[in-house]
C-alpha positions as CSV (number, residue, x, y, z in Angstrom):
1,X,-39.1,36.4,-133.4
2,X,-40.7,37.2,-130.0
3,X,-40.7,34.6,-127.3
4,X,-44.0,33.6,-125.9
5,X,-44.4,32.9,-122.2
6,X,-44.7,29.3,-121.1
7,X,-48.0,27.9,-120.1
8,X,-48.8,27.8,-116.4
9,X,-48.5,24.1,-116.0
10,X,-45.6,23.7,-118.3
11,X,-41.9,23.8,-117.4
12,X,-38.9,24.4,-119.6
13,X,-35.4,23.0,-119.3
14,X,-32.1,24.4,-120.5
15,X,-32.0,21.7,-123.2
16,X,-35.1,23.0,-124.9
17,X,-34.4,26.7,-124.4
18,X,-35.3,28.5,-127.6
19,X,-37.4,25.6,-128.9
20,X,-41.0,24.6,-128.7
21,X,-41.7,23.9,-125.0
22,X,-42.5,20.3,-124.2
23,X,-45.2,19.8,-121.6
24,X,-44.1,18.1,-118.4
25,X,-46.8,16.5,-116.3
26,X,-47.2,17.9,-112.8
27,X,-48.3,15.5,-110.0
28,X,-51.8,16.2,-108.7
29,X,-52.4,15.7,-105.0
30,X,-54.6,12.7,-104.1
31,X,-57.9,13.9,-102.6
32,X,-58.3,12.7,-99.0
33,X,-61.7,11.3,-98.0
34,X,-63.8,13.7,-96.0
35,X,-64.8,11.2,-93.3
36,X,-61.2,10.6,-92.4
37,X,-60.7,14.4,-91.8
38,X,-63.8,14.6,-89.7
39,X,-62.8,11.6,-87.7
40,X,-59.3,13.0,-87.1
41,X,-60.8,16.4,-86.0
42,X,-63.2,14.7,-83.6
43,X,-60.4,12.7,-82.0
44,X,-58.2,15.8,-81.6
45,X,-61.0,17.9,-80.0
46,X,-62.5,15.2,-77.7
47,X,-59.3,13.9,-76.3
48,X,-58.2,15.8,-73.2
49,X,-54.5,15.1,-73.6
50,X,-52.2,15.8,-76.5
51,X,-52.5,13.4,-79.4
52,X,-49.7,11.0,-79.9
53,X,-47.1,11.6,-82.6
54,X,-48.6,8.8,-84.8
55,X,-52.0,10.7,-84.9
56,X,-50.7,14.2,-85.0
57,X,-48.3,13.6,-87.9
58,X,-51.0,13.1,-90.5
59,X,-53.0,16.1,-89.1
60,X,-50.0,18.4,-89.5
61,X,-49.6,17.2,-93.1
62,X,-53.3,17.7,-93.9
63,X,-53.2,21.2,-92.4
64,X,-50.8,22.4,-95.0
65,X,-52.2,23.9,-98.2
66,X,-52.8,21.0,-100.6
67,X,-52.8,23.1,-103.8
68,X,-49.4,24.7,-103.6
69,X,-47.3,24.2,-106.7
70,X,-44.5,22.0,-105.4
71,X,-42.8,18.9,-106.6
72,X,-43.2,17.3,-103.2
73,X,-47.0,17.2,-103.3
74,X,-47.2,13.7,-104.7
75,X,-44.9,12.2,-102.0
76,X,-46.8,14.2,-99.3
77,X,-50.2,12.9,-100.5
78,X,-48.9,9.3,-100.6
79,X,-47.5,9.6,-97.0
80,X,-50.7,11.1,-95.7
81,X,-52.8,8.3,-97.4
82,X,-50.6,5.6,-95.9
83,X,-50.6,7.1,-92.4
84,X,-54.4,7.6,-92.4
85,X,-54.9,4.1,-93.6
86,X,-52.6,2.6,-91.0
87,X,-54.5,4.6,-88.3
88,X,-57.9,3.4,-89.5
89,X,-56.5,-0.2,-89.6
90,X,-56.2,-0.3,-85.8
91,X,-58.6,1.0,-83.1
92,X,-58.2,4.5,-81.7
93,X,-57.8,4.9,-78.0
94,X,-59.1,8.2,-76.5
95,X,-58.0,7.5,-72.9
96,X,-54.8,9.2,-71.9
97,X,-51.7,7.3,-70.9
98,X,-51.3,6.5,-67.2
99,X,-47.8,8.1,-67.2
100,X,-48.8,11.2,-69.1
101,X,-49.0,14.4,-67.1
102,X,-52.2,16.3,-67.7
103,X,-51.6,20.1,-67.6
104,X,-54.5,22.4,-68.2
105,X,-54.0,25.0,-71.0
106,X,-56.0,27.7,-69.2
107,X,-55.7,29.2,-65.8
108,X,-58.4,30.3,-63.5
109,X,-59.1,34.0,-62.9
110,X,-58.5,33.6,-59.1
111,X,-54.9,32.6,-59.6
112,X,-54.0,35.8,-61.5
113,X,-51.1,37.7,-59.8
114,X,-50.7,41.3,-61.0
115,X,-47.1,42.4,-61.7
116,X,-46.2,45.5,-59.7
117,X,-43.5,47.9,-60.8
118,X,-40.2,47.9,-58.9
119,X,-40.9,51.4,-57.5
120,X,-44.1,50.1,-55.8
121,X,-42.5,47.0,-54.3
122,X,-41.0,46.8,-50.8
123,X,-38.6,44.5,-48.9
124,X,-38.3,43.7,-45.2
125,X,-35.0,44.2,-43.4
126,X,-34.1,42.9,-40.0
127,X,-33.0,45.6,-37.5
128,X,-30.5,44.5,-34.8
129,X,-29.3,45.9,-31.5
130,X,-25.6,46.6,-31.0
131,X,-23.4,45.0,-29.8
132,X,-25.3,41.8,-29.2
133,X,-26.9,41.8,-32.7
134,X,-30.2,40.7,-31.2
135,X,-33.0,41.0,-33.8
136,X,-35.5,43.7,-32.8
137,X,-38.0,44.1,-35.6
138,X,-38.5,44.3,-39.4
139,X,-38.3,47.6,-41.2
140,X,-39.9,48.2,-44.6
141,X,-37.6,49.6,-47.3
142,X,-38.5,50.4,-51.0
143,X,-37.3,47.7,-53.4
144,X,-35.5,50.2,-55.5
145,X,-33.4,51.1,-52.5
146,X,-32.3,47.7,-51.2
147,X,-33.4,45.1,-53.8
148,X,-32.0,46.3,-57.1
149,X,-30.4,43.9,-59.5
150,X,-26.6,43.8,-59.4
151,X,-25.3,45.8,-62.3
152,X,-21.5,45.4,-62.6
153,X,-21.3,48.1,-65.3
154,X,-22.8,50.7,-63.0
155,X,-20.6,49.7,-60.0
156,X,-17.5,49.7,-62.2
157,X,-18.2,53.2,-63.5
158,X,-18.8,54.5,-59.9
159,X,-15.6,52.9,-58.6
160,X,-13.5,54.3,-61.4
161,X,-15.1,57.7,-60.9
162,X,-14.2,57.7,-57.2
163,X,-10.7,56.5,-58.0
164,X,-10.1,59.3,-60.5
165,X,-11.4,61.8,-58.0
166,X,-8.9,60.7,-55.4
167,X,-5.9,60.9,-57.7
168,X,-3.7,63.8,-56.7
169,X,-2.1,64.5,-60.0
170,X,0.8,66.5,-58.4
171,X,3.6,64.9,-60.3
172,X,5.7,67.8,-61.8
173,X,9.0,68.1,-63.6
174,X,11.0,71.1,-64.8
175,X,11.6,71.7,-68.4
176,X,14.7,73.4,-69.8
177,X,13.3,76.9,-69.2
178,X,12.7,76.2,-65.5
179,X,15.9,74.5,-64.6
180,X,18.5,76.7,-63.1
181,X,21.8,77.0,-65.0
182,X,23.9,78.9,-67.4
183,X,22.7,79.7,-70.9
184,X,26.2,79.5,-72.4
185,X,26.7,77.0,-75.2
186,X,28.7,74.1,-73.8
187,X,31.0,73.7,-76.9
188,X,31.3,75.2,-80.3
189,X,28.8,74.1,-83.0
190,X,31.5,72.8,-85.3
191,X,35.1,71.7,-85.1
192,X,35.0,69.3,-82.1
193,X,33.9,66.2,-84.0
194,X,31.1,65.6,-81.6
195,X,27.4,66.1,-81.8
196,X,26.1,69.6,-81.5
197,X,24.7,70.5,-78.1
198,X,23.3,73.6,-76.4
199,X,23.5,74.7,-72.9
200,X,23.5,72.7,-69.6
201,X,19.7,73.0,-69.4
202,X,19.2,70.8,-72.5
203,X,17.1,67.7,-71.9
204,X,19.9,65.6,-73.3
205,X,22.2,66.5,-70.3
206,X,21.9,64.6,-67.1
207,X,21.3,67.8,-65.0
208,X,19.1,69.4,-67.6
209,X,15.4,69.8,-67.9
210,X,12.9,67.0,-68.6
211,X,11.3,66.9,-72.0
212,X,7.6,66.1,-72.1
213,X,7.6,65.3,-68.4
214,X,4.5,65.0,-66.2
215,X,2.8,68.2,-65.1
216,X,0.2,68.8,-62.4
217,X,-3.2,67.9,-63.8
218,X,-6.7,66.9,-62.8
219,X,-7.4,63.2,-63.3
220,X,-11.1,63.5,-62.3
221,X,-13.7,62.2,-64.7
222,X,-17.4,62.9,-65.0
223,X,-20.3,60.7,-64.1
224,X,-24.0,61.4,-64.2
225,X,-25.5,62.0,-60.9
226,X,-28.3,59.5,-61.5
227,X,-25.8,56.8,-62.4
228,X,-23.8,57.5,-59.3
229,X,-26.9,57.4,-57.1
230,X,-27.9,54.1,-58.8
231,X,-24.5,52.7,-58.0
232,X,-24.9,53.5,-54.3
233,X,-28.2,51.8,-54.1
234,X,-26.9,48.9,-56.2
235,X,-24.0,48.4,-53.8
236,X,-26.3,48.4,-50.8
237,X,-28.7,46.0,-52.6
238,X,-25.7,43.7,-53.3
239,X,-24.9,43.5,-49.6
240,X,-28.5,43.1,-48.7
241,X,-29.1,40.2,-51.1
242,X,-26.1,38.3,-49.8
243,X,-27.1,38.9,-46.2
244,X,-24.1,41.0,-45.4
245,X,-25.9,44.2,-44.6
246,X,-26.4,44.5,-40.8
247,X,-28.7,47.4,-39.8
248,X,-28.3,48.5,-36.2
249,X,-31.0,50.5,-34.5
250,X,-28.9,52.1,-31.7
251,X,-25.6,54.0,-31.7
252,X,-22.6,51.7,-32.2
253,X,-20.7,52.8,-29.2
254,X,-19.1,50.9,-26.3
255,X,-18.8,51.8,-22.7
256,X,-15.0,51.7,-22.6
257,X,-12.3,51.2,-25.3
258,X,-12.0,47.5,-24.3
259,X,-10.3,45.4,-27.0
260,X,-11.6,42.2,-25.4
261,X,-15.2,43.3,-25.6
262,X,-14.9,44.5,-29.2
263,X,-13.0,41.3,-30.3
264,X,-15.8,39.2,-28.8
265,X,-18.4,41.3,-30.7
266,X,-16.6,41.1,-34.0
267,X,-16.1,37.3,-33.7
268,X,-19.8,36.9,-32.9
269,X,-20.8,39.0,-35.9
270,X,-18.5,36.9,-38.2
271,X,-20.0,33.7,-36.8
272,X,-23.6,34.9,-37.2
273,X,-23.0,36.0,-40.8
274,X,-20.7,33.1,-41.8
275,X,-17.0,32.9,-42.4
276,X,-14.2,35.2,-41.5
277,X,-13.3,38.6,-42.9
278,X,-13.3,42.2,-41.9
279,X,-16.2,44.4,-41.1
280,X,-16.9,48.1,-42.0
281,X,-18.8,49.9,-39.3
282,X,-20.6,53.0,-40.7
283,X,-21.8,55.5,-38.0
284,X,-23.7,58.7,-38.0
285,X,-21.3,60.6,-35.9
286,X,-17.9,60.0,-34.2
287,X,-17.8,57.1,-31.8
288,X,-14.4,57.7,-29.9
289,X,-14.6,54.6,-27.7
290,X,-15.2,52.3,-30.7
291,X,-12.5,53.9,-32.8
292,X,-9.9,53.6,-30.1
293,X,-10.8,50.0,-29.5
294,X,-10.5,49.2,-33.2
295,X,-7.1,50.9,-33.4
296,X,-5.8,48.9,-30.4
297,X,-7.3,45.7,-31.8
298,X,-5.7,46.1,-35.2
299,X,-7.7,43.4,-36.9
300,X,-8.4,45.1,-40.1
301,X,-11.9,46.3,-39.1
302,X,-12.5,50.0,-39.3
303,X,-15.2,52.6,-38.8
304,X,-16.2,55.5,-41.0
305,X,-18.8,58.3,-40.9
306,X,-21.7,58.1,-43.3
307,X,-20.5,61.1,-45.3
308,X,-16.9,59.6,-45.6
309,X,-18.0,56.3,-47.2
310,X,-18.0,55.7,-50.9
311,X,-19.2,52.9,-53.2
312,X,-15.8,51.1,-53.1
313,X,-16.0,51.0,-49.3
314,X,-19.4,49.4,-49.5
315,X,-18.1,46.6,-51.7
316,X,-14.9,45.9,-49.7
317,X,-14.7,43.6,-46.7
318,X,-17.0,40.8,-45.7
319,X,-19.8,42.6,-43.8
320,X,-21.3,46.1,-43.6
321,X,-22.6,47.1,-40.2
322,X,-24.4,50.4,-40.4
323,X,-26.6,52.5,-38.1
324,X,-30.1,52.9,-39.2
325,X,-29.8,56.7,-39.1
326,X,-26.7,56.6,-41.2
327,X,-28.5,54.3,-43.8
328,X,-31.4,56.8,-43.8
329,X,-29.0,59.6,-44.7
330,X,-27.2,57.6,-47.4
331,X,-30.5,56.6,-49.1
332,X,-31.9,60.1,-48.8
333,X,-28.8,61.6,-50.3
334,X,-28.7,59.2,-53.3
335,X,-32.2,59.0,-54.6
336,X,-32.2,62.1,-56.8
337,X,-32.7,59.9,-59.9
338,X,-36.0,58.8,-58.4
339,X,-37.3,61.9,-56.8
340,X,-35.6,64.4,-59.2
341,X,-35.1,66.7,-56.2
342,X,-31.5,67.4,-55.0
343,X,-30.7,67.1,-51.3
344,X,-28.9,70.0,-49.7
345,X,-26.5,69.6,-46.8
346,X,-28.9,71.6,-44.6
347,X,-32.0,69.5,-45.5
348,X,-34.1,69.0,-42.4
349,X,-34.8,65.3,-43.3
350,X,-31.1,64.4,-42.6
351,X,-30.5,63.0,-39.2
352,X,-27.9,65.2,-37.4
353,X,-27.3,63.4,-34.1
354,X,-27.8,59.9,-32.7
355,X,-26.5,59.8,-29.1
356,X,-25.9,56.6,-27.3
357,X,-28.9,56.9,-25.0
358,X,-28.2,53.7,-23.1
359,X,-24.7,54.8,-22.3
360,X,-25.6,58.4,-21.5
361,X,-27.3,57.2,-18.3
362,X,-24.0,55.5,-17.2
363,X,-22.3,57.6,-14.5
364,X,-19.1,59.1,-15.9
365,X,-19.6,58.0,-19.5
366,X,-20.1,61.5,-20.9
367,X,-16.8,62.5,-19.2
368,X,-15.0,59.6,-20.8
369,X,-16.4,60.4,-24.2
370,X,-15.3,64.1,-23.9
371,X,-11.9,62.8,-22.9
372,X,-11.6,60.7,-26.0
373,X,-12.7,63.6,-28.2
374,X,-9.8,65.8,-27.0
375,X,-6.6,66.2,-28.9
376,X,-4.1,63.3,-28.4
377,X,-1.4,65.7,-27.2
378,X,-3.7,67.1,-24.5
379,X,-5.5,63.9,-23.6
380,X,-3.0,62.7,-20.9
381,X,-3.1,66.0,-19.1
382,X,-6.9,66.0,-19.1
383,X,-7.3,62.3,-18.2
384,X,-6.5,62.8,-14.5
385,X,-9.1,65.6,-14.1
386,X,-11.7,63.5,-15.9
387,X,-11.1,60.5,-13.7
388,X,-11.3,62.5,-10.5
389,X,-14.6,64.1,-11.7
390,X,-16.1,60.7,-12.5
391,X,-14.9,59.3,-9.2
392,X,-16.4,62.1,-7.2
393,X,-19.7,61.7,-9.1
394,X,-19.9,58.0,-8.6
395,X,-19.0,58.3,-4.9
396,X,-21.7,60.9,-4.3
397,X,-24.3,58.7,-6.1
398,X,-23.2,55.6,-4.1
399,X,-23.7,57.4,-0.8
400,X,-27.3,58.1,-1.7
401,X,-28.0,54.4,-2.3
402,X,-28.9,51.9,0.5
403,X,-26.4,49.2,1.5
404,X,-26.1,46.6,-1.2
405,X,-24.0,45.3,-4.0
406,X,-24.6,48.2,-6.3
407,X,-23.4,50.7,-3.7
408,X,-20.3,48.7,-3.0
409,X,-19.6,48.3,-6.7
410,X,-19.9,52.0,-7.3
411,X,-17.7,52.9,-4.3
412,X,-15.0,50.4,-5.4
413,X,-15.1,51.9,-8.9
414,X,-14.8,55.4,-7.5
415,X,-11.7,54.5,-5.4
416,X,-10.1,52.7,-8.4
417,X,-10.7,55.7,-10.6
418,X,-9.1,58.0,-7.9
419,X,-6.1,55.7,-7.8
420,X,-5.7,55.8,-11.6
421,X,-6.1,59.6,-11.6
422,X,-3.2,59.9,-9.0
423,X,-1.1,57.5,-11.1
424,X,-1.5,59.7,-14.2
425,X,-0.6,62.7,-12.1
426,X,2.4,60.9,-10.8
427,X,3.6,60.0,-14.4
428,X,3.0,63.5,-15.6
429,X,4.9,65.1,-12.7
430,X,7.9,62.7,-12.6
431,X,8.1,61.4,-16.2
432,X,7.9,57.8,-15.0
433,X,4.8,55.5,-15.0
434,X,3.7,54.5,-11.6
435,X,4.0,50.9,-12.5
436,X,7.7,51.3,-13.1
437,X,8.1,53.2,-9.8
438,X,6.3,50.5,-7.9
439,X,9.0,48.0,-8.9
440,X,11.9,50.2,-7.6
441,X,10.2,52.1,-4.7
442,X,12.0,50.0,-2.1
443,X,15.4,50.7,-3.6
444,X,17.7,53.4,-2.3
445,X,17.6,56.7,-4.1
446,X,14.6,55.5,-6.2
447,X,13.7,59.1,-6.9
448,X,17.0,59.7,-8.8
449,X,15.6,57.5,-11.5
450,X,12.8,59.9,-12.4
451,X,13.4,61.4,-15.8
452,X,12.4,64.9,-14.6
453,X,14.9,64.6,-11.6
454,X,17.7,63.5,-14.0
455,X,17.1,66.5,-16.2
456,X,17.1,68.8,-13.2
457,X,20.4,67.3,-11.9
458,X,22.0,67.9,-15.3
459,X,20.9,71.5,-15.3
460,X,22.1,72.0,-11.7
461,X,25.5,70.6,-12.5
462,X,25.8,72.8,-15.6
463,X,24.7,76.0,-13.8
464,X,27.1,75.3,-10.9
465,X,30.0,75.0,-13.4
466,X,28.9,78.2,-15.0
467,X,28.9,79.9,-11.6
468,X,32.3,78.7,-10.8
469,X,33.7,79.9,-14.1
470,X,31.9,83.3,-13.7
471,X,33.5,83.9,-10.3
472,X,36.8,84.7,-12.0
473,X,35.3,87.5,-14.1
474,X,32.0,88.7,-12.5
475,X,30.7,88.2,-9.0
476,X,27.2,89.3,-10.0
477,X,27.1,86.8,-12.8
478,X,28.3,84.1,-10.5
479,X,25.6,84.9,-7.9
480,X,23.0,85.0,-10.6
481,X,24.0,81.4,-11.6
482,X,23.9,80.3,-8.0
483,X,20.4,81.7,-7.6
484,X,19.3,79.7,-10.6
485,X,20.9,76.6,-9.1
486,X,18.9,77.1,-5.8
487,X,15.7,77.5,-7.8
488,X,16.4,74.3,-9.6
489,X,17.0,72.6,-6.3
490,X,13.7,73.9,-5.0
491,X,12.0,72.5,-8.1
492,X,13.7,69.2,-7.6
493,X,12.6,68.9,-4.0
494,X,9.1,69.9,-4.9
495,X,8.8,67.1,-7.5
496,X,10.2,64.6,-5.0
497,X,7.7,65.7,-2.3
498,X,4.8,65.7,-4.7
499,X,5.7,62.3,-6.0
500,X,5.8,60.8,-2.5
501,X,2.4,62.4,-1.7
502,X,0.8,61.0,-4.9
503,X,2.3,57.6,-4.3
504,X,0.9,57.6,-0.8
505,X,-2.6,58.6,-2.1
506,X,-2.5,55.9,-4.7
507,X,-1.8,53.2,-2.1
508,X,-4.5,54.6,0.2
509,X,-7.2,54.5,-2.5
510,X,-6.1,51.0,-3.5
511,X,-6.4,49.9,0.1
512,X,-9.9,51.4,0.4
513,X,-10.9,49.6,-2.8
514,X,-9.6,46.2,-1.6
515,X,-11.2,46.7,1.8
516,X,-14.6,47.3,0.2
517,X,-14.1,44.3,-2.1
518,X,-13.4,42.1,0.9
519,X,-9.7,41.5,0.3
520,X,-8.2,42.2,3.7
521,X,-4.7,41.0,3.0
522,X,-4.3,43.2,-0.1
523,X,-5.7,46.1,1.9
524,X,-3.2,45.7,4.7
525,X,-0.3,45.5,2.2
526,X,-1.5,48.7,0.5
527,X,-1.8,50.5,3.8
528,X,1.7,49.4,4.8
529,X,3.1,50.9,1.5
530,X,1.1,54.0,2.1
531,X,2.5,54.4,5.6
532,X,6.1,54.2,4.2
533,X,5.2,56.9,1.5
534,X,3.7,59.1,4.2
535,X,6.9,59.0,6.1
536,X,8.8,59.9,3.0
537,X,6.4,62.8,2.5
538,X,7.3,64.3,5.9
539,X,11.0,64.0,5.3
540,X,10.7,65.5,1.8
541,X,8.6,68.3,3.0
542,X,11.4,69.4,5.4
543,X,13.9,69.1,2.6
544,X,11.7,71.3,0.4
545,X,11.4,74.0,3.1
546,X,15.2,73.9,3.7
547,X,15.7,74.4,0.0
548,X,13.5,77.4,0.1
549,X,15.5,78.9,2.9
550,X,18.7,78.4,1.0
551,X,17.1,80.1,-2.1
552,X,16.1,83.1,0.0
553,X,19.6,83.4,1.4
554,X,21.1,83.2,-2.1
555,X,18.8,85.9,-3.3
556,X,19.9,88.1,-0.4
557,X,23.6,87.4,-1.3
558,X,22.9,88.5,-4.9
559,X,21.1,91.7,-3.8
560,X,24.1,92.5,-1.5
561,X,26.5,92.1,-4.4
562,X,24.3,94.3,-6.6
563,X,24.0,96.8,-3.8
564,X,20.2,96.7,-3.9
565,X,18.9,97.5,-0.4
566,X,15.2,96.9,-1.2
567,X,15.9,93.5,-2.7
568,X,17.9,92.7,0.5
569,X,15.0,93.6,2.7
570,X,12.6,91.5,0.6
571,X,15.0,88.6,0.7
572,X,15.3,88.9,4.5
573,X,11.6,88.7,4.8
574,X,11.5,85.6,2.7
575,X,14.2,84.0,4.8
576,X,12.2,84.8,7.9
577,X,9.0,83.3,6.4
578,X,10.8,80.2,5.2
579,X,12.4,79.7,8.7
580,X,9.0,80.0,10.4
581,X,7.4,77.5,7.9
582,X,10.3,75.1,8.5
583,X,10.0,75.4,12.3
584,X,6.2,74.9,12.2
585,X,6.5,71.8,10.0
586,X,9.1,70.3,12.3
587,X,6.9,71.0,15.4
588,X,3.9,69.4,13.8
589,X,5.9,66.4,12.8
590,X,7.2,66.0,16.3
591,X,3.7,66.3,17.7
592,X,2.4,63.7,15.3
593,X,5.3,61.4,16.1
594,X,4.6,61.7,19.8
595,X,0.9,61.0,19.3
596,X,1.8,58.0,17.1
597,X,4.2,56.7,19.8
598,X,1.5,57.1,22.5
599,X,-1.0,55.2,20.4
600,X,1.4,52.4,19.8
601,X,2.1,52.2,23.5
602,X,-1.6,52.0,24.2
603,X,-2.0,49.2,21.7
604,X,0.8,47.3,23.2
605,X,-0.7,47.6,26.7
606,X,-4.0,46.5,25.5
607,X,-2.4,43.4,23.9
608,X,-0.4,42.6,27.0
609,X,-3.3,43.1,29.5
610,X,-5.2,39.9,28.5
611,X,-2.0,37.9,28.7
612,X,-1.3,39.1,32.2
613,X,-4.9,38.3,33.3
614,X,-4.6,34.8,32.0
615,X,-1.4,34.3,34.0
């Protein structure tokens, strides 16, 4: 027997399944009067503010389809009828509440702001002057260069990529085939009662090879160029958003490697940008004065060239101080994902040089910069020549100026530089800094404390002993050693004489500087010290000439022992020339002494004459 479908308005239950269906009445929705609908629509369209919940509730119920087959239609119709009746029972107010905020649902056409793509947006960045950090102007930069959102995933990938590139991967171990040793089996395979073992190169032996040990390998990973470029600009944008990107218009160079000046500059930067911390200074080219001052300061701040910086450096520290030319090169080198054009190292758009124009005009600064760029091992030797060159240049320029503070300042600076140059020459010649010599110069045999003199004395003693030992076997060898001893003595006297001359020149230049500065007492003290050194110069000059005479005599003695007549004649001529030089020097000193005594007598007479007239 086939089952017929149930009628549309009839429902069946499980109790009557398979039987004749019993009709169940379905609730029919109560019709709502039309005037009530019209009134509700009129109220909702005429009232400027939103209707209250008591009015909007029945409207939401009415808006639903009334003919949907649901068991809730009866209850819904009853609730709607009750709500509408209660609304009609009290008056409707169309005026908005005094506390209600009226917000228009439409905007005027004049207030429309078009949204520009990020590639078309720009940002303004303040450009400062180094080292004062004085704001100069605003520069416009594309937003996709300095205003990108911070993406930690991109920055993380870039930092990991750079870290993998810097890993050396040089760890290496030797396996059993690379270890040096015998290939003989250490013990028989059987019979010993112990485990079987091979040769001494086995990995189980202490001195054997390493099994599965590290081998040289490349840890570098790959990263898309566009992702790496995006990381660069994201790091710069991160600094820019936080106000930690300081763009400098001029070259970050200082006049001299002064730690006091640089410390003041860094403290001012930290105060301006808030808080403490270290700074990273990115320059276009090498700044030797700045680098030397940072090394001496040892405060954690450092400087790098623009092509030595990586993304991790940009994120480290508290501040990023960068030259505008260096920032231009960085942004130009890392925008390939935007322009789709690779930048070659020889690209003409890259800035190659940014000299310190303000310091170039300073007299002597180019020489100082060249001195700082020399190798450290050759720097001390070149320092004295550089100082003398700068001093002569400043002195010549000062003479062309009229009388005034600037002329005096330049001349004082020139004399101070000359004094420093002589001090460096003194230290290079004797092995002792001039400051140390100044503390012992009044002591007896102060020159014996020179390291160079001590080394020569040791060699002289050793050569003399060798000569005495050689006399027993060979006269020629003994005379040869004695000639070497005389040569060392000449070198010793030459160093002592030159040291006295340099010390006198130092004191004379210091006296001139004090005199120009108006410090008469210091000038007189320096002149008195210079006079003592000049006296030492005269005595050491005579000793040097006497040592040369003795050297010539010793050479003649060696030539006589060797039987070399030509060498004897040459030595005789040297003896004659050395005697003449010694006699001439003695005569000149006697003449100078007589003149000095005459001048002293005249000064005494001039001082005594007014006293006699008063009497």
